[in-house]
ZAMARGU-4260 file (C-alpha; in steps of 0.2 Angstrom, whole numbers, plus 5000, padded with zeros to 4 digits):
<rodrens>
0) 4932/4946/4934 | 4925/4962/4927 | 4935/4978/4930 | 4925/4992/4920 | 4931/5009/4923
5) 4927/5026/4912 | 4939/5029/4899 | 4938/5047/4904 | 4940/5052/4921 | 4933/5060/4936
10) 4943/5072/4944 | 4950/5070/4962 | 4940/5075/4978 | 4945/5075/4994 | 4937/5079/5011
15) 4944/5087/5027 | 4928/5094/5038 | 4936/5092/5056 | 4945/5107/5062 | 4965/5106/5063
20) 4968/5103/5082 | 4979/5118/5092 | 4995/5118/5082 | 5012/5124/5090 | 5017/5133/5074
25) 5011/5147/5063 | 4996/5144/5053 | 4992/5152/5036 | 4975/5159/5032 | 4965/5155/5016
30) 4958/5170/5006 | 4941/5171/5012 | 4936/5186/5001 | 4916/5185/4997 | 4915/5171/5009
35) 4903/5172/5024 | 4915/5171/5038 | 4903/5161/5049 | 4906/5147/5037 | 4925/5149/5035
40) 4934/5132/5040 | 4951/5133/5049 | 4964/5129/5036 | 4968/5110/5035 | 4986/5109/5034
45) 4999/5094/5032 | 5017/5091/5036 | 5021/5075/5024 | 5025/5087/5010 | 5042/5089/5021
50) 5035/5106/5026 | 5019/5115/5032 | 5006/5116/5018 | 4987/5120/5015 | 4979/5105/5010
55) 4971/5116/4995 | 4988/5121/4989 | 4995/5104/4986 | 4994/5098/4969 | 4992/5079/4973
60) 4980/5068/4983 | 4983/5069/5002 | 4972/5064/5016 | 4972/5066/5034 | 4966/5056/5050
65) 4965/5063/5067 | 4966/5058/5085 | 4947/5052/5087 | 4945/5044/5071 | 4961/5033/5075
70) 4958/5029/5094 | 4940/5031/5098 | 4932/5014/5102 | 4946/5004/5092 | 4957/4990/5098
75) 4973/4998/5089 | 4977/4979/5081 | 4978/4985/5063 | 4980/5001/5053 | 4965/4996/5043
80) 4954/5002/5058 | 4962/5020/5055 | 4961/5022/5035 | 4946/5011/5030 | 4937/5026/5026
85) 4952/5034/5014 | 4952/5030/4994 | 4967/5023/4985 | 4973/5015/5002 | 4969/4996/5005
90) 4976/4988/5021 | 4974/4969/5022 | 4972/4965/5039 | 4980/4947/5037 | 4973/4941/5054
95) 4991/4936/5057 | 5001/4947/5069 | 5017/4938/5064 | 5016/4944/5046 | 5007/4961/5049
100) 4996/4970/5039 | 4997/4971/5020 | 4998/4989/5013 | 4995/4996/4997 | 4993/5013/4989
105) 4984/5011/4971 | 4991/4993/4971 | 5009/4996/4975 | 5014/4987/4989 | 5003/4972/4987
110) 5019/4961/4983 | 5024/4962/5002 | 5024/4944/5009 | 5029/4952/5026 | 5030/4969/5033
115) 5027/4984/5020 | 5034/4987/5002 | 5032/5001/4990 | 5025/5013/5004 | 5036/5026/5015
120) 5032/5026/5034 | 5036/5039/5045 | 5032/5040/5063 | 5037/5056/5072 | 5048/5062/5058
125) 5059/5044/5062 | 5056/5033/5046 | 5050/5016/5050 | 5055/5012/5031 | 5074/5005/5030
130) 5086/5010/5018 | 5082/4996/5006 | 5063/5000/5007 | 5055/4987/5019 | 5046/4993/5033
135) 5040/4985/5049 | 5024/4990/5059 | 5030/4983/5075 | 5033/4999/5084 | 5018/5008/5076
140) 5008/5011/5092 | 4991/5017/5085 | 4984/5018/5104 | 4994/5034/5105 | 4993/5040/5088
145) 4986/5058/5086 | 4986/5060/5067 | 4989/5051/5051 | 4994/5058/5034 | 4993/5049/5018
150) 5001/5054/5003 | 4993/5044/4988 | 5004/5042/4971 | 5023/5041/4968 | 5032/5052/4980
155) 5050/5048/4976 | 5054/5067/4973 | 5053/5069/4991 | 5055/5053/4999 | 5066/5042/4987
160) 5060/5024/4990 | 5042/5028/4989 | 5034/5022/4974 | 5016/5019/4980 | 5016/5034/4992
165) 5019/5041/5010 | 5011/5036/5027 | 5016/5050/5040 | 5010/5045/5058 | 5011/5058/5074
170) 5010/5053/5090 | 4995/5064/5101 | 4998/5080/5109 | 5001/5079/5127 | 4987/5088/5136
175) 4988/5106/5143 | 4988/5100/5162 | 5003/5095/5173 | 4999/5078/5172 | 4987/5066/5165
180) 4987/5047/5167 | 4975/5036/5158 | 4975/5016/5160 | 4963/5007/5149 | 4959/4988/5144
185) 4950/4980/5132 | 4946/4962/5130 | 4937/4952/5115 | 4936/4938/5105 | 4948/4924/5102
190) 4958/4927/5118 | 4961/4947/5114 | 4968/4956/5130 | 4977/4973/5129 | 4982/4983/5144
195) 4988/5003/5141 | 4995/5014/5152 | 4997/5034/5146 | 5005/5047/5156 | 5006/5065/5148
200) 5007/5083/5152 | 5013/5101/5151 | 5025/5111/5160 | 5031/5126/5154 | 5038/5124/5138
205) 5040/5106/5139 | 5027/5092/5134 | 5029/5074/5137 | 5021/5058/5132 | 5024/5039/5138
210) 5012/5026/5132 | 5014/5008/5137 | 5004/4993/5131 | 5005/4975/5130 | 4995/4963/5121
215) 4990/4944/5122 | 4981/4937/5107 | 4975/4918/5103 | 4971/4923/5086 | 4956/4916/5075
220) 4966/4903/5067 | 4976/4888/5073 | 4994/4892/5078 | 4990/4911/5078 | 4996/4915/5097
225) 5004/4932/5099 | 5011/4940/5114 | 5019/4959/5113 | 5024/4974/5123 | 5029/4991/5117
230) 5031/5008/5124 | 5031/5024/5115 | 5039/5040/5122 | 5039/5057/5115 | 5047/5073/5124
235) 5045/5091/5117 | 5054/5107/5123 | 5050/5124/5117 | 5069/5132/5116 | 5063/5150/5112
240) 5050/5157/5099 | 5059/5150/5084 | 5067/5134/5090 | 5059/5117/5096 | 5066/5100/5100
245) 5059/5083/5100 | 5064/5067/5108 | 5055/5050/5103 | 5060/5034/5108 | 5051/5016/5104
250) 5054/5000/5113 | 5044/4984/5106 | 5047/4966/5113 | 5038/4951/5105 | 5042/4935/5114
255) 5032/4925/5102 | 5021/4928/5086 | 5014/4911/5078 | 5012/4912/5059 | 4996/4901/5053
260) 5002/4903/5035 | 4991/4902/5020 | 4977/4889/5013 | 4970/4881/4996 | 4953/4888/4992
265) 4945/4872/4998 | 4953/4871/5014 | 4949/4889/5017 | 4932/4887/5014 | 4929/4870/5024
270) 4939/4874/5038 | 4947/4892/5038 | 4953/4891/5056 | 4964/4877/5053 | 4985/4878/5050
275) 4993/4864/5040 | 5002/4851/5049 | 5018/4854/5042 | 5018/4873/5046 | 5015/4869/5065
280) 5029/4855/5064 | 5041/4868/5057 | 5036/4879/5072 | 5032/4894/5060 | 5034/4909/5072
285) 5043/4925/5075 | 5053/4932/5090 | 5056/4951/5089 | 5065/4963/5098 | 5067/4982/5092
290) 5071/4998/5099 | 5071/5015/5090 | 5074/5034/5094 | 5079/5050/5086 | 5081/5067/5089
295) 5074/5082/5080 | 5077/5101/5081 | 5064/5111/5072 | 5066/5130/5067 | 5051/5142/5063
300) 5051/5160/5060 | 5041/5171/5048 | 5044/5165/5031 | 5056/5150/5035 | 5057/5134/5043
305) 5068/5118/5044 | 5070/5102/5054 | 5084/5091/5056 | 5083/5074/5063 | 5095/5061/5069
310) 5089/5043/5071 | 5094/5025/5074 | 5086/5008/5078 | 5092/4990/5083 | 5083/4974/5078
315) 5084/4956/5083 | 5073/4942/5073 | 5073/4924/5074 | 5061/4917/5062 | 5057/4901/5059
320) 5047/4897/5043 | 5043/4881/5032 | 5060/4875/5027 | 5072/4887/5035 | 5076/4897/5051
325) 5082/4915/5049 | 5091/4924/5063 | 5094/4942/5058 | 5102/4956/5067 | 5099/4974/5061
330) 5107/4990/5066 | 5100/5005/5055 | 5100/5025/5057 | 5103/5041/5046 | 5101/5060/5045
335) 5087/5069/5038 | 5087/5087/5035 | 5076/5101/5027 | 5074/5118/5025 | 5060/5130/5018
340) 5060/5148/5014 | 5046/5159/5005 | 5048/5176/4998 | 5040/5188/4985 | 5041/5191/4967
345) 5031/5205/4960 | 5013/5200/4964 | 5017/5183/4967 | 5026/5173/4980 | 5039/5158/4980
350) 5044/5145/4992 | 5060/5137/4989 | 5064/5118/4998 | 5079/5108/4999 | 5085/5093/5010
355) 5095/5078/5011 | 5092/5062/5018 | 5107/5050/5021 | 5102/5031/5027 | 5112/5017/5032
360) 5107/4999/5036 | 5117/4984/5042 | 5112/4967/5043 | 5120/4950/5050 | 5108/4938/5042
365) 5111/4918/5047 | 5099/4906/5039 | 5098/4886/5044 | 5088/4872/5040 | 5073/4869/5049
370) 5071/4852/5057 | 5056/4857/5067 | 5049/4852/5084 | 5046/4835/5090 | 5030/4827/5084
375) 5022/4825/5100 | 5022/4844/5102 | 5014/4848/5086 | 4999/4857/5091 | 5003/4860/5108
380) 5014/4874/5110 | 5006/4891/5111 | 5020/4902/5119 | 5038/4905/5118 | 5042/4887/5121
385) 5042/4884/5101 | 5060/4892/5102 | 5067/4880/5114 | 5060/4865/5105 | 5064/4869/5088
390) 5080/4861/5080 | 5092/4870/5068 | 5097/4860/5054 | 5113/4864/5043 | 5119/4881/5040
395) 5114/4889/5022 | 5118/4906/5024 | 5130/4917/5033 | 5133/4934/5026 | 5134/4952/5031
400) 5121/4964/5022 | 5123/4983/5020 | 5114/4997/5011 | 5119/5016/5011 | 5108/5029/5003
405) 5111/5045/4999 | 5096/5057/4992 | 5096/5075/4990 | 5081/5084/4984 | 5075/5102/4980
410) 5058/5109/4976 | 5051/5126/4970 | 5033/5132/4974 | 5029/5147/4963 | 5013/5157/4965
415) 5011/5169/4950 | 4994/5174/4957 | 4983/5170/4973 | 4973/5158/4963 | 4989/5147/4954
420) 5001/5137/4963 | 5015/5129/4952 | 5026/5117/4961 | 5043/5107/4954 | 5055/5097/4961
425) 5066/5082/4960 | 5076/5070/4970 | 5092/5060/4966 | 5094/5043/4975 | 5108/5032/4975
430) 5109/5015/4986 | 5123/5004/4988 | 5119/4986/4992 | 5135/4976/4998 | 5134/4957/5003
435) 5150/4949/5011 | 5148/4931/5011 | 5155/4923/5028 | 5151/4904/5024 | 5164/4899/5013
440) 5165/4881/5017 | 5153/4878/5002 | 5169/4883/4992 | 5160/4897/4984 | 5161/4916/4988
445) 5145/4925/4985 | 5151/4942/4992 | 5146/4957/4979 | 5139/4973/4976 | 5124/4982/4969
450) 5121/4999/4965 | 5104/5008/4960 | 5100/5026/4956 | 5087/5036/4949 | 5084/5054/4947
455) 5064/5057/4952 | 5056/5075/4945 | 5039/5080/4949 | 5030/5094/4942 | 5011/5100/4947
460) 4999/5113/4947 | 4985/5119/4959 | 4971/5132/4953 | 4958/5138/4965 | 4944/5143/4956
465) 4935/5148/4973 | 4943/5150/4990 | 4937/5133/4996 | 4940/5124/4979 | 4956/5118/4971
470) 4959/5109/4955 | 4975/5101/4952 | 4986/5090/4940 | 5003/5082/4941 | 5016/5073/4933
475) 5029/5062/4944 | 5041/5048/4943 | 5046/5035/4956 | 5056/5020/4959 | 5057/5007/4972
480) 5072/4995/4975 | 5071/4977/4979 | 5075/4974/4999 | 5090/4966/5006 | 5077/4951/5009
485) 5071/4951/4991 | 5089/4950/4983 | 5096/4938/4996 | 5082/4924/4993 | 5085/4916/4977
490) 5078/4900/4970 | 5095/4895/4966 | 5099/4895/4985 | 5115/4904/4982 | 5122/4917/4992
495) 5126/4935/4989 | 5112/4946/4980 | 5102/4942/4966 | 5110/4949/4950 | 5095/4949/4939
500) 5081/4959/4951 | 5079/4977/4946 | 5071/4991/4954 | 5053/4996/4950 | 5052/5010/4938
505) 5036/5022/4938 | 5030/5037/4928 | 5012/5043/4932 | 4999/5057/4929 | 4986/5063/4942
510) 4973/5075/4940 | 4959/5081/4953 | 4948/5092/4963 | 4945/5095/4982 | 4937/5107/4992
515) 4923/5112/5003 | 4905/5117/5004 | 4904/5123/5022 | 4885/5131/5019 | 4880/5112/5016
520) 4892/5103/5026 | 4900/5094/5012 | 4919/5090/5008 | 4925/5082/4994 | 4938/5074/4984
525) 4940/5065/4968 | 4955/5059/4957 | 4959/5050/4941 | 4977/5043/4939 | 4986/5034/4927
530) 5005/5026/4929 | 5015/5014/4920 | 5029/5003/4929 | 5043/4996/4921 | 5051/4980/4931
535) 5037/4978/4943 | 5043/4966/4957 | 5031/4951/4959 | 5032/4937/4972 | 5032/4918/4968
540) 5037/4902/4975 | 5044/4886/4968 | 5037/4869/4966 | 5044/4863/4982 | 5032/4856/4997
545) 5045/4858/5009 | 5046/4877/5010 | 5036/4893/5010 | 5050/4904/5005 | 5044/4919/4994
550) 5056/4924/4979 | 5054/4939/4967 | 5055/4942/4949 | 5052/4958/4939 | 5037/4958/4926
555) 5043/4968/4910 | 5028/4982/4910 | 5013/4984/4918 | 5000/4999/4918 | 4988/5005/4932
560) 4972/5017/4929 | 4961/5022/4942 | 4948/5034/4950 | 4947/5039/4968 | 4932/5047/4977
565) 4928/5053/4993 | 4913/5063/5001 | 4908/5068/5016 | 4892/5076/5023 | 4889/5084/5041
570) 4870/5088/5039 | 4869/5092/5057 | 4885/5094/5069 | 4882/5076/5078 | 4881/5068/5063
575) 4894/5063/5048 | 4892/5052/5033 | 4906/5046/5023 | 4908/5037/5007 | 4925/5033/4999
580) 4927/5022/4983 | 4943/5016/4974 | 4943/5008/4956 | 4957/5001/4947 | 4963/4993/4933
585) 4979/4984/4936 | 4986/4974/4921 | 5001/4968/4913 | 5008/4976/4897 | 5020/4964/4894
590) 5026/4949/4905 | 5033/4933/4900 | 5035/4918/4913 | 5042/4901/4909 | 5030/4886/4911
595) 5033/4868/4908 | 5019/4861/4897 | 5019/4842/4890 | 5037/4841/4894 | 5043/4856/4885
600) 5047/4873/4894 | 5040/4888/4885 | 5037/4906/4887 | 5019/4911/4892 | 5014/4929/4888
605) 5003/4937/4901 | 4998/4953/4894 | 4982/4960/4899 | 4982/4948/4914 | 4976/4958/4931
610) 4991/4960/4945 | 4986/4948/4958 | 4982/4953/4974 | 4974/4971/4971 | 4955/4972/4971
615) 4948/4982/4955 | 4935/4989/4967 | 4934/4994/4984 | 4919/5003/4993 | 4916/5011/5009
620) 4901/5019/5019 | 4901/5025/5036 | 4889/5035/5048 | 4894/5042/5065 | 4883/5051/5079
625) 4890/5060/5094 | 4878/5066/5106 | 4885/5085/5109 | 4881/5084/5129 | 4884/5067/5136
630) 4898/5060/5125 | 4889/5046/5118 | 4894/5040/5101 | 4889/5028/5089 | 4899/5022/5072
635) 4893/5010/5059 | 4904/5007/5045 | 4901/4995/5029 | 4914/4988/5015 | 4914/4981/5001
640) 4928/4972/4990 | 4927/4965/4974 | 4934/4948/4968 | 4952/4947/4963 | 4965/4935/4955
645) 4978/4928/4967 | 4991/4923/4953 | 4998/4929/4938 | 4989/4917/4926 | 4973/4923/4933
650) 4967/4907/4934 | 4975/4889/4932 | 4991/4888/4922 | 4992/4880/4905 | 4992/4861/4907
655) 4982/4863/4924 | 4964/4858/4924 | 4960/4866/4940 | 4945/4877/4940 | 4946/4896/4939
660) 4938/4898/4955 | 4953/4890/4964 | 4963/4906/4960 | 4949/4920/4963 | 4947/4928/4981
665) 4930/4930/4981 | 4921/4948/4983 | 4914/4951/5001 | 4905/4965/5011 | 4908/4969/5029
670) 4899/4977/5042 | 4906/4985/5058 | 4898/4993/5074 | 4905/5002/5088 | 4898/5013/5101
675) 4903/5021/5118 | 4900/5034/5131 | 4914/5047/5138 | 4914/5058/5153 | 4927/5071/5156
680) 4926/5079/5174 | 4938/5093/5181 | 4950/5078/5187 | 4943/5062/5182 | 4935/5056/5168
685) 4930/5038/5159 | 4926/5030/5143 | 4916/5014/5141 | 4915/5006/5123 | 4911/4991/5113
690) 4912/4985/5094 | 4908/4970/5085 | 4917/4968/5068 | 4909/4957/5054 | 4893/4960/5062
695) 4883/4948/5049 | 4897/4935/5052 | 4903/4935/5032 | 4915/4920/5026 | 4928/4928/5018
700) 4948/4928/5015 | 4955/4944/5022 | 4972/4943/5011 | 4981/4932/5000 | 4998/4926/4996
705) 5001/4929/4977 | 5008/4916/4967 | 5008/4903/4982 | 5015/4886/4979 | 5001/4872/4980
710) 4987/4886/4975 | 4988/4890/4994 | 4984/4908/4991 | 4972/4912/5004 | 4972/4919/5022
715) 4956/4916/5031 | 4949/4931/5041 | 4937/4929/5057 | 4918/4929/5056 | 4909/4940/5069
720) 4921/4946/5083 | 4918/4956/5099 | 4927/4969/5110 | 4924/4979/5125 | 4935/4992/5135
725) 4936/5006/5145 | 4947/5019/5149 | 4950/5031/5165 | 4958/5048/5162 | 4965/5056/5179
730) 4973/5072/5180 | 4971/5090/5185 | 4963/5103/5174 | 4956/5101/5158 | 4962/5100/5139
</rodrens>
């Protein structure tokens, strides 16, 4: 597998051509000296930096995706639909609703066996990432999302447990009319049915949005049935000219989500839709209920802004997996506060920002042996009956797990002149993990605590050689703690927390350039990065055919060097062309693992092997046409992902005679097509759309399980699929 990157870099280019939607808060104006005012773009601003900043003033890589790019003609099944055109971020749609997307930014996050690791997710100001660093996307409602911001690279100086970066999602703004109701329906391949109902409106200083959606999905593979219902609601009240209050509530209920698990290379190629009989006999699936809510109070005045958010969540999970049944009850919450103030020093200016995050997490974890379902029901269940039929074995674990997080941070932005901005800051994070063993009949008390802490500094410089061009560089550090699941899953089957598992610690450099060429209709973004990791967390499975449990260990040292490019061009107002490329060399510097060879256990050095699950190249190209008069649109996207290894050995382990191809996820190219037409009348509108994914019916594996036992690394993806949908906005007045 070749991963050729230039030794010296290209710089960062980011492109944002779309104007900013109407914003409730004041906006700064770029220096437009000597620039034709007819071609000046409205400033692009983001808030994932913990306060409102213009994108060209930010000394690191950041992207923004707006409502039309997120929702238009998309089924809303995967975050990949929204961010496929961004460099640096890769979302593996696992075609497995039970396990969810695998998200990595610059390769970090690829370790996740389920949910998201290494990336901080925030929805409407409320963290979807728990205190221990694990995130679930269950209550992320893409059908009502209005904006997604992605910070690429180590972000612990602002967010703590955020080694790879940050994804911030905000619900769409309510329309400027008393009420608008939008029913929406989608149907498609493999039993896809999605029903959505959205109600939103504005009355005086109050705005509200409530979105209901429910999903039925049989899945491409056997044993992949899923059913879920979600409600997302956001209310905003403008108290006065400086204070705004926002209330958020999300509810998610999945009565069943079946898990088809992974396959070996031969089976993935010959029978990709299959699921192992053992997986079906074990009733591998999930039942989930979750509620999350919060209240934010935001202050904005000339030269100052601040926000405080109080949030909480409750989650129940019943999760039979091969070899084990997990029964989990979780309560979590916290307080997030930030205050930012700007001022002047001579001919320059400064902004001081300070904040504090307090987080708690409490889990009641019970685990049992999995005695499976009756043999005559294997392959016949397709709904919640699986939980009635499955038999619990002996209790294996019963413990209370707690995590307390404390993270103060401060950042100073200084502009000695209008062309230069220097940002320096840091954050101290301390996490206390505690396990209380309640399963004492085994005559062992595995109770204990773990403390993990780090100070994460950041220094960045942005220089504007021209009003619409920025060159920047930064140095930053980050760390990522193991999650409670990763700490409690021990190959020894002991209770408590793994005493040997340490947090990842990262140190990185980045340089880039980003800007706009309005006369040519171009926007660009390019970056070069390098970072080293100590104690990178890596998944593995043990030699036991009766379990699919995933365990974790630390790699000694790894390094990642990469390049990210993005270019968009609008030669005519209705036409938009986009290209994005990500290239990485993610390798072990020093990593020894034990391996039995010829009856003798010895250490094998894996230095210079590639980190599994991280493609060295990813390329995206897109074309969009929107008719300026009748609302018709068509979008064509193409992606290419290079081959990558599925295990630490980058092939067969010493002593094995298997071919290298069994350990490689082959490269693949995909083409997606979607089109539709919209109509907006005075009181009634409509949208009709359709899409075809994997237009040329490519056979590929959308994701892998790194270091899986039995070489069952591969998670096959669907061939050509289709969907059609329609919506019917009904309201008074116009947006």
